[in-house]
C-alpha positions in Angstrom: 0.4 36.5 -39.1 -1.3 34.3 -41.7 -4.2 32.0 -40.9 -1.9 29.0 -41.4 0.7 30.4 -39.0 -2.0 31.0 -36.4 -3.3 27.5 -36.8 0.2 26.0 -36.4 0.9 28.2 -33.4 -2.5 27.2 -31.8 -1.8 23.5 -32.5 1.7 23.8 -30.9 0.2 25.6 -27.9 -2.5 22.9 -27.4 -0.2 20.0 -27.8 2.4 21.4 -25.4 -0.3 22.1 -22.9 -1.7 18.5 -23.2 1.7 17.1 -22.3 2.4 19.5 -19.4 3.3 17.7 -16.2 0.8 17.8 -13.4 1.8 18.1 -9.8 0.7 14.4 -9.3 2.9 13.2 -12.2 5.8 15.3 -11.0 5.5 13.8 -7.5 5.3 10.2 -8.9 8.3 10.8 -11.2 10.4 12.4 -8.4 9.9 9.3 -6.2 10.4 6.7 -9.0 6.8 5.8 -9.3 6.1 7.1 -12.9 4.5 4.4 -15.0 3.7 2.1 -12.1 0.2 0.9 -11.2 -1.2 1.7 -7.8 -0.4 -1.9 -6.7 3.2 -1.5 -7.7 3.5 1.9 -6.0 2.1 0.4 -2.7 4.4 -2.6 -2.9 7.5 -0.4 -3.7 6.8 1.9 -0.7 5.9 -0.9 1.8 9.0 -2.8 0.8 11.4 0.2 0.8 14.5 -0.6 2.8 14.8 2.9 4.3 14.1 3.5 7.9 10.7 5.0 8.8 9.5 7.7 8.5 10.1 8.3 4.8 10.6 11.9 3.4 7.0 11.9 2.1 3.6 10.7 3.4 2.0 7.6 2.0 -1.0 5.7 3.5 -3.4 3.1 2.4 -7.1 3.3 3.2 -9.6 0.6 2.3 -10.3 2.3 -1.0 -7.2 4.4 -2.0 -3.5 5.2 -1.8 -2.9 8.6 -0.4 0.4 10.4 -1.1 1.5 13.8 0.1 4.6 16.0 -0.3 3.5 18.1 2.7 1.7 20.6 0.6 -0.4 18.6 -1.8 -2.2 15.3 -1.4 -2.8 12.9 -4.2 -5.4 10.1 -4.0 -5.2 7.0 -6.2 -8.1 4.5 -6.1 -7.3 0.9 -5.3 -9.9 -0.7 -7.6 -11.0 -4.2 -7.0 -8.3 -5.4 -4.7 -7.8 -4.7 -1.0 -4.3 -4.2 0.6 -3.8 -5.4 4.2 -0.5 -4.8 6.0 0.0 -7.2 8.9 2.7 -6.8 11.6 3.1 -9.9 13.7 4.9 -9.3 17.0 6.0 -10.9 20.2 6.4 -8.1 22.7 5.8 -4.6 21.1 3.2 -3.2 18.7 1.3 0.1 18.1 -2.3 0.9 17.5 -3.2 1.6 13.8 -6.2 1.5 11.5 -5.0 2.8 8.1 -1.5 1.6 7.3 1.1 4.3 7.0 3.5 3.0 4.3 5.9 5.8 5.1 5.7 5.7 8.9 4.5 2.4 10.5 7.3 0.2 11.9 6.7 -3.3 13.2 8.7 -5.3 15.7 9.9 -8.1 13.4 11.6 -6.9 10.1 13.0 -9.5 7.7 11.4 -12.5 9.5 9.9 -15.5 7.6 6.4 -16.4 8.6 3.9 -19.1 7.6 0.8 -17.1 6.4 -2.6 -18.4 5.8 -5.8 -16.4 4.9 -9.1 -18.3 4.8 -12.4 -16.8 3.8 -15.6 -17.4 5.9 -16.6 -20.2 3.5 -13.4 -22.2 4.4 -11.6 -21.5 1.2 -7.9 -20.8 1.4 -7.1 -17.4 -0.2 -3.4 -17.4 0.6 -1.1 -20.0 2.1 2.6 -19.5 1.8 5.8 -18.5 3.6 6.3 -14.7 3.5 9.2 -12.6 4.6 8.3 -9.3 6.4 9.7 -6.1 4.9 12.2 -3.8 6.5 9.3 -2.1 8.2 8.2 -5.3 9.9 5.0 -5.7 7.9 3.7 -8.4 5.5 1.7 -7.0 2.6 -1.4 -9.0 1.5 -3.5 -8.3 -1.6 -6.9 -9.8 -0.9 -10.2 -9.9 -2.7 -12.5 -7.0 -1.9 -15.7 -7.7 0.2 -14.2 -10.8 1.9 -14.6 -11.9 5.5 -12.3 -14.5 7.0 -9.3 -15.0 9.1 -5.5 -14.5 9.0 -3.2 -17.0 10.7 0.5 -16.2 11.1 3.0 -18.7 12.5 6.6 -18.2 13.5 9.0 -20.5 15.5 6.2 -22.6 17.0 4.1 -19.5 17.9 0.9 -18.5 16.3 -1.5 -15.5 16.0 -5.0 -15.7 14.5 -7.1 -12.6 13.7 -10.4 -12.0 11.8 -10.1 -9.9 8.7 -12.6 -8.1 6.5 -12.0 -6.3 3.2 -15.0 -3.9 3.1 -14.9 -0.2 2.1 -14.6 0.7 5.8 -12.1 -2.0 6.9 -8.8 -1.4 8.5 -5.7 -1.8 6.4 -3.1 -2.0 9.2 -3.3 -5.1 11.4 -1.1 -4.8 14.4 -3.0 -7.1 16.8 -1.1 -10.2 15.8 0.7 -11.2 19.0 2.5 -14.5 18.5 1.9 -16.9 21.4 
């Protein structure tokens, strides 16, 4: 084999290796997440119309999205934003700390709530009507390192709860009993 042929062969070998699919990219592609940002993947999973649990594991910690196919786990950092999933309820809830996008189910799917998030300085961070997803949760992207409160209203009932968005904060808020 000539030197030129060897160089062409090595070049093809290196370029084909550089484009080889990783287990993470294969997992993302197989679930329709290829090319999506971490925010988009979280929103897609949380808003999925399928009943829980989903056929894969997905959870949000204060700093990362964790995905698993049962054999391998993939961790994608959240960056500068914080994702809080809130499940208002009237009679039934469950304890939770880190939101399981693929497993948590709230009591009130597809309900419209008045949602207000205020920081501890009195600034309104979010104030709008929001519809809960099929899983009964409302997804909120909040600034990192914030302390404040979440107020949710529905049919004349209200729930208020403190929120923090630190690196050790909960991402699943299920203590929102409407009264």
